[in-house]
C-alpha positions in Angstrom: 71.4 87.4 99.2 72.3 90.9 97.9 69.7 93.3 99.0 68.6 95.2 95.9 66.6 98.4 96.9 66.5 100.0 93.5 62.9 101.1 92.7 60.5 98.5 91.4 58.5 99.3 88.3 55.1 101.3 88.8 52.2 101.7 86.2 51.6 105.4 86.8 52.0 108.0 84.0 53.6 111.4 84.6 51.5 114.0 86.1 51.2 115.8 82.7 49.8 112.9 81.0 47.5 111.8 83.8 45.9 115.4 83.8 45.4 114.9 80.0 44.1 111.4 80.4 41.6 112.4 82.9 39.9 114.9 80.3 40.0 112.2 77.6 38.7 109.6 79.9 35.4 111.4 80.0 34.7 109.7 76.5 35.5 106.3 77.8 33.1 103.5 79.1 33.5 103.4 82.9 33.7 100.5 85.4 32.9 101.3 88.9 35.4 99.4 91.0 34.3 97.3 94.0 36.3 97.8 97.2 38.3 94.5 96.7 39.1 95.6 93.0 40.3 99.1 94.4 42.8 97.2 96.7 44.0 95.1 93.9 44.4 98.1 91.5 46.4 100.1 94.2 48.9 97.3 94.4 49.1 96.8 90.8 49.8 100.4 90.2 52.4 101.0 92.9 54.5 97.7 92.1 53.1 95.9 95.2 52.0 93.2 92.5 55.2 93.4 90.4 55.7 91.8 87.8 52.0 92.2 86.9 51.2 94.8 84.4 47.5 94.7 84.8 44.6 92.4 85.5 45.4 88.8 84.3 44.9 87.7 80.8 42.8 84.5 80.2 46.1 82.6 79.6 47.8 84.0 82.8 44.7 83.5 84.7 44.5 79.7 83.7 48.0 79.3 84.2 48.0 80.8 87.6 45.1 78.6 88.8 46.6 75.4 87.6 50.4 75.9 88.1 50.9 79.0 90.5 52.8 80.5 87.7 52.0 83.1 84.9 52.0 81.8 81.3 55.6 82.8 80.9 56.6 80.7 84.0 56.9 83.5 86.6 56.0 82.4 90.0 52.6 84.0 90.9 50.0 82.2 93.0 47.0 84.3 93.1 44.5 85.2 90.2 44.1 88.9 90.2 41.1 89.5 87.9 38.7 92.2 87.0 35.3 90.6 87.5 32.3 92.5 85.9 28.6 91.7 85.4 27.4 90.0 82.2 25.6 93.2 81.3 28.6 95.4 81.6 30.9 92.8 79.6 28.4 93.1 76.6 29.3 96.8 76.2 32.8 96.3 75.9 35.0 95.0 72.9 38.3 93.5 72.8 41.1 96.3 72.3 38.7 98.9 73.9 40.0 101.1 76.6 37.8 101.5 79.8 38.2 103.9 82.6 38.4 102.4 86.1 36.7 104.7 88.8 36.4 104.5 92.5 33.2 104.6 94.2 32.8 108.4 94.2 33.4 108.2 90.3 37.1 109.6 90.6 39.1 108.0 87.7 42.1 105.9 89.1 43.3 104.3 85.8 42.4 103.1 82.3 42.7 99.5 81.1 43.0 98.1 77.6 40.7 95.2 77.4 42.6 92.4 75.7 40.7 89.4 77.2 37.1 88.8 78.1 35.9 85.3 79.3 33.6 83.5 81.7 35.6 81.6 84.1 35.0 78.2 85.7 34.6 79.4 89.2 34.1 76.0 90.8 37.5 74.9 89.3 39.1 78.3 90.5 37.8 77.6 93.9 39.0 74.0 93.9 42.4 74.9 92.8 43.3 78.2 94.5 41.5 77.8 97.8 41.5 74.0 98.2 37.9 73.2 97.9 34.6 74.6 96.3 33.1 75.2 99.6 31.3 78.3 100.4 32.3 78.2 104.0 35.5 79.8 102.7 35.0 83.6 102.7 36.9 83.9 99.2 34.8 81.1 97.7 31.6 82.6 99.1 32.8 86.0 97.5 33.7 84.2 94.2 30.2 82.7 93.7 27.9 85.5 95.4 29.6 88.7 95.0 32.0 88.7 92.1 30.8 89.3 88.7 30.2 86.5 86.1 32.8 87.7 83.4 36.4 88.5 83.7 38.3 91.0 81.9 42.0 91.2 81.4 44.5 93.7 80.2 47.3 96.2 81.0 46.7 99.1 83.3 47.8 102.6 82.9 47.7 104.3 86.5 46.5 107.9 86.7 46.3 108.4 90.4 46.4 106.5 93.6 43.1 105.7 95.5 42.5 108.3 98.2 42.9 107.4 101.8 41.8 109.8 104.5 42.9 107.9 107.4 46.6 107.0 108.8 48.1 108.8 105.6 51.5 109.1 107.1 51.6 105.4 108.0 50.8 104.1 104.4 53.9 103.5 102.1 54.3 102.3 98.4 56.9 99.7 97.7 59.2 102.5 96.5 58.6 104.6 99.6 59.7 101.8 101.8 62.4 100.9 99.7 63.9 104.4 99.8 63.2 104.6 103.6 65.4 101.4 104.0 68.1 102.8 101.7 68.2 106.0 103.7 68.5 104.5 107.2 70.8 101.7 105.9 68.7 98.6 106.6 70.3 95.7 104.7 68.1 93.0 106.3 64.3 93.5 107.0 62.0 90.8 108.4 58.3 91.6 107.7 55.5 90.6 109.9 52.1 90.1 108.3 49.1 90.5 110.6 45.4 91.2 110.4 44.8 90.9 114.3 45.8 93.3 117.1 49.3 92.6 118.6 49.6 91.2 122.1 52.6 90.2 124.2 53.2 87.0 122.5 53.3 88.6 119.1 55.8 91.1 120.4 58.0 88.4 121.7 57.8 86.3 118.5 58.6 89.4 116.2 61.6 90.3 118.5 63.0 86.7 118.3 62.5 86.5 114.4 64.3 89.8 114.0 67.1 88.7 116.4 67.4 85.1 114.6 67.7 86.7 111.4 69.8 89.6 112.6 67.5 91.9 110.8 65.4 95.0 111.4 61.6 94.5 111.8 58.8 95.7 109.5 55.3 95.4 111.1 53.2 95.3 108.0 49.5 94.9 108.9 47.0 94.5 106.3 44.3 97.3 106.3 42.5 96.7 102.9 40.1 93.7 103.3 40.6 90.9 105.7 38.3 88.1 106.9 34.6 88.9 107.4 34.2 89.4 111.3 37.8 90.8 111.9 38.3 93.8 114.2 38.1 97.0 112.0 41.4 98.4 110.8 40.9 101.8 112.7 40.9 100.1 116.0 43.7 97.7 115.0 45.9 100.6 113.7 45.3 102.4 117.0 46.3 99.2 118.8 49.5 98.9 116.9 50.5 102.6 117.4 49.9 101.7 121.4 52.5 98.8 121.0 55.1 100.6 118.9 56.6 102.2 121.9 57.5 98.7 123.1 59.9 98.2 120.2 63.3 99.9 119.8 62.5 102.7 117.3 65.9 102.4 115.7 65.3 98.9 114.3 61.5 98.7 114.0 59.1 100.5 111.7 55.4 100.0 110.7 53.7 100.5 107.6 50.2 99.7 106.4 49.4 97.5 103.5 46.1 98.1 101.5 45.8 94.6 100.5 42.5 92.6 100.0 43.2 89.2 101.6 41.9 86.2 100.2 42.5 83.8 103.3 44.1 81.3 100.8 46.5 79.7 103.2 49.5 78.3 101.4 49.0 80.3 98.2 48.3 83.1 100.3 51.5 82.9 102.1 53.7 82.7 99.0 51.7 85.7 97.7 52.3 87.6 100.9 56.2 86.9 100.5 56.3 88.3 97.0 54.5 91.4 97.9 56.9 91.9 100.8 59.9 91.3 98.4 58.5 94.1 96.3 58.3 96.2 99.4 62.0 95.8 100.0 62.1 93.2 102.7 64.6 90.2 102.8 62.7 88.0 105.3 59.1 87.0 105.9 57.4 85.4 109.1 55.2 82.7 108.1 52.8 81.6 110.9 51.0 78.4 111.7 47.9 78.1 109.5 49.0 81.4 107.8 46.0 83.3 106.3 43.8 80.6 107.0 40.0 81.1 106.8 39.0 78.9 109.8 36.8 75.8 109.5 35.2 74.3 106.5 31.5 73.1 106.1 32.5 69.7 107.8 34.1 71.6 110.8 37.6 70.8 109.8 40.4 73.2 109.2 40.8 74.2 105.4 44.6 73.8 105.6 47.0 71.9 107.7 48.9 74.0 110.4 52.2 73.8 108.3 51.0 73.7 104.6 51.7 77.4 104.2 55.4 77.0 105.6 56.0 74.0 103.4 54.8 75.8 100.2 56.8 78.9 101.2 60.0 76.9 101.8 59.6 75.2 98.5 59.7 78.5 96.6 61.7 80.8 98.6 64.9 80.5 96.7 63.0 81.6 93.5 61.1 84.2 95.4 64.4 85.8 96.8 62.8 86.3 100.3 63.6 83.9 103.2 61.0 82.4 105.5 61.4 83.0 109.3 59.8 80.1 111.3 56.9 81.4 113.4 57.4 80.0 116.9 54.4 79.4 119.1 55.1 81.7 122.1 53.5 80.7 125.5 53.8 82.4 128.8 55.5 80.3 131.5 54.2 81.6 134.9 57.2 80.1 137.0 59.7 82.2 135.0 57.4 85.2 134.1 58.4 85.1 130.6 57.3 84.0 127.1 59.2 80.9 125.7 58.7 78.9 122.5 56.4 76.1 123.3 58.7 73.5 121.6 61.8 74.6 123.5 60.5 74.2 127.0 62.1 71.0 128.4 60.6 71.1 131.9 56.9 71.3 130.3 55.4 69.0 133.1 56.9 70.9 136.0 55.9 74.5 135.0 52.5 76.3 134.6 51.9 77.4 131.1 49.3 80.1 130.5 47.7 80.9 127.2 44.6 82.8 126.2 43.1 81.8 122.9 41.5 84.4 120.4 38.0 83.0 121.4 38.8 83.5 125.0 40.1 87.0 124.5 36.8 87.8 122.6 34.7 86.3 125.4 36.5 88.4 128.2 36.2 91.6 126.0 32.5 90.9 125.4 31.7 90.0 129.1 34.0 92.8 130.4 36.2 90.3 132.4 39.9 91.0 133.3 42.7 90.7 130.7 45.8 90.0 132.4 49.0 92.2 131.7 51.1 89.0 130.9 48.8 88.6 128.0 48.5 92.1 126.5 49.5 95.7 126.9 47.1 97.9 129.0 46.9 100.5 126.1 45.9 97.7 123.6 43.4 96.5 126.0 41.8 99.9 126.5 41.5 100.5 122.7 39.8 97.2 122.3 37.3 97.8 125.1 36.5 101.1 123.5 35.4 99.4 120.3 33.9 96.4 122.0 31.9 97.3 125.0 30.6 94.4 127.2 27.9 92.5 125.3 24.9 93.7 127.4 25.6 97.0 126.2 26.2 96.2 122.5 23.6 96.5 119.7 22.4 93.3 118.2 19.7 92.0 115.6 17.2 89.3 116.1 16.1 88.0 112.6 12.9 86.0 112.4 12.3 83.8 109.1 9.6 81.5 108.5 6.5 81.0 106.1 3.8 83.7 105.6 1.5 83.3 108.6 3.9 81.4 110.6 3.6 83.9 113.6 6.8 85.8 113.0 5.2 89.2 113.3 3.1 88.2 116.4 6.2 86.9 118.3 8.4 89.7 117.0 5.9 92.3 118.4 5.8 90.4 121.7 9.6 90.3 122.0 9.8 94.1 121.2 7.4 94.9 124.1 9.4 92.7 126.5 12.7 94.3 125.6 11.2 97.7 125.9 9.9 96.8 129.4 13.5 96.1 130.2 14.9 99.3 129.0 18.4 100.3 128.3 18.6 100.2 124.6 16.4 101.6 121.9 14.4 98.9 120.0 13.2 99.0 116.4 10.9 96.4 114.7 11.4 96.0 111.0 8.5 93.9 110.2 7.8 92.9 106.5 4.6 95.2 106.3 6.4 98.2 107.9 9.4 97.7 105.7 7.4 97.4 102.4 5.8 100.5 103.3 8.7 102.7 104.2 11.7 101.1 102.6 10.6 99.2 99.7 7.3 100.6 98.4 8.4 100.2 94.7 9.4 96.7 94.9 7.4 93.6 93.8 7.7 89.8 94.8 10.1 88.6 92.3 13.2 86.7 93.7 15.3 89.8 92.7 13.0 92.1 94.5 12.6 89.9 97.4 16.5 89.7 97.8 16.7 93.4 97.7 14.0 94.0 100.3 15.9 91.7 102.6 19.2 93.4 102.0 17.7 96.6 102.8 16.3 95.2 106.0 19.8 93.9 106.7 21.5 97.3 106.0 19.1 99.2 108.3 19.6 96.4 111.0 23.4 96.7 110.7 23.2 100.5 111.2 21.0 100.1 114.3 23.3 97.4 115.6 26.4 99.5 114.9 24.7 102.3 116.9 24.0 100.1 119.9 20.3 99.6 119.5 18.3 96.4 119.0 16.9 95.7 115.6 14.1 93.0 115.3 13.5 91.8 111.8 10.5 89.7 110.7 10.5 89.0 107.0 9.7 85.6 105.3 13.4 85.8 104.0 13.1 82.3 102.1 16.8 82.3 100.7 19.6 81.0 102.6 22.3 82.9 100.7 20.6 86.2 101.3 20.2 85.5 105.0 23.9 84.7 105.2 24.7 88.1 103.5 22.4 90.0 105.9 24.3 88.1 108.7 27.7 89.2 107.4 26.4 92.8 107.2 25.3 92.7 111.0 28.1 90.7 112.5 30.6 93.4 111.4 28.9 95.4 114.5 27.1 93.1 116.8 25.4 89.8 117.4 23.0 88.2 114.8 20.4 86.0 116.3 18.5 83.9 113.5 15.3 82.7 114.8 13.4 80.1 112.6 9.6 80.1 113.3 9.2 76.5 112.4 5.6 76.4 111.8 4.6 73.9 109.1 3.3 75.0 105.7 0.1 72.8 106.4 -0.5 74.8 109.6 0.2 78.2 108.0 -2.2 77.5 105.3 -4.8 76.2 107.7 -4.5 79.5 109.7 -4.3 81.6 106.5 -4.8 84.9 108.3 -4.6 87.1 105.3 -6.3 84.8 102.9 -3.1 84.7 100.8 -2.6 80.9 100.6 -6.2 80.6 99.0 -5.1 83.2 96.3 -1.8 81.4 95.8 -3.6 77.9 95.5 -5.9 79.7 93.0 -2.7 80.8 91.1 -3.6 84.6 91.6 -0.4 85.2 93.5 2.7 84.0 91.5 5.9 82.9 93.4 4.4 82.4 96.7 6.8 80.9 99.3 5.9 77.4 100.2 3.4 77.0 97.3 5.1 77.9 94.1 8.4 79.3 95.4 11.0 77.5 97.6 11.9 78.1 101.2 15.4 77.1 102.3 15.0 75.8 105.9 17.7 77.3 108.1 20.3 74.6 108.9 21.6 76.0 112.2 19.6 78.9 113.4 20.5 80.2 117.0 17.0 79.3 117.9 14.0 77.2 116.3 10.5 77.9 117.6 7.6 75.6 117.4 4.5 77.8 117.5 1.8 75.2 117.2 0.0 75.0 120.3 2.6 77.1 122.2 1.3 80.6 123.5 2.9 83.7 121.9 4.1 84.8 125.2 6.0 81.7 125.8 7.5 81.8 122.2 8.8 85.4 122.9 10.1 84.4 126.3 12.3 81.6 124.6 13.9 84.3 122.6 14.6 86.2 125.8 16.3 83.2 127.4 18.4 82.7 124.4 19.5 86.4 124.5 20.4 86.0 128.2 22.4 83.0 127.6 24.3 84.8 124.8 25.0 87.6 127.3 23.3 90.0 125.2 20.8 91.0 128.1 21.5 90.8 131.8 19.9 88.0 133.4 
């Protein structure tokens, strides 16, 4: 395979034109890009998504979804679409230019809208991600975050998105190509990662580079990864700590601002095409490459080798070669890492392995992480970000019918936690929140969701800063509770407590006389009477409050927190 390092086409105009366009763009209709769209736009403009010239047209989109190819037959496995709200779509005509701006309102590009359509999202989920199952983060995004209408059309790039972090470590495809040309690297194997690197990864990348007789590009994703991943600031500090362990003449690292979709096999092919654009000749594909974890039935979304199979099938056409990811394990008797499938005396040696789950457990409980597993410098970085669980912030989220006893139990819990001391405690009770955060909101579904999202936002900030947030709204809708969980879990534990008092019992108590008003039709959309309540399917704790003293209910929550390691027993 001859290695072509001539520049890939970019979609940027010259500096002079960009200055002129910025002025003219003031007249255009503007779309404020979401974080994911900014990642996509950056890679469209800098050639990372070459041969795409913009967001996919309807014909290209339908073809990619069904056949992994653009309408002209070019291999491209991932729909790159500009999703917008119905309201915004109505203001846009075909043939019109729109300005694409970042979240501060800075113009990054213009787009000529050639297509506008309402996609069949269930079909997209089925084909691209293998199932219309919201346990998949990208399917959940598709249905619950992405806009209902797609716009397609070519892009004119005005300027790159601004990054204030790790600027020297970020490279466009052409910057990397120029670097490889300059240092004379003919063969380059790329390693894709969204996790910190430990010794096994180092061994694996060493071997891959040696096997391909190639130089190594460590190419971590810093755009958007799987919800719940370690933040990229911590990860990049970890990568920098490991770089010393590699020979600098044959290894380099560059950060890729990609928004991952966790789409397994399709994602692997997509990653390969992106790396080809960045001047690489080989690509390491792992077991369950870019897999999202378990589906709703508790099974893996993709088979462990599906990604490797699909990549192998297309590698000729892609012009980038797959390097098999060997599963490396530590053989204690020989004090070294070896590929699991090459150990002939398996039964006579001690094989050590620490899973991701076990690593998280050791970090969260402040337990020892052995040197054979990871580098002390990496462990130090991880410990800074993840102190032991008993010192982290967390959120306890009570949900249940009006009058179920949520506030009473939440108050009791707050007092018990304050008695223990150690972390500040904030109670975000329905009434307090309505007064201080949401005084202008009513009780429509939209307003209720907004109210809960605000509570979630405040709880996530408290959690991030090491405090305890106790929330006690009705929170009737499961999708909104899930969104709040995702907000909080970026920073600490989220404990959902379902206060399972029956609707009959709540109506019998009717502390505030609200059920009476709801029955008389004086309160519209009242939860449990004229509006649905989604019973939580698997909350961390379910409380029965009928004929159980409040103190006992609060104590059950304390015991749960102890068992999760969030408070010291």
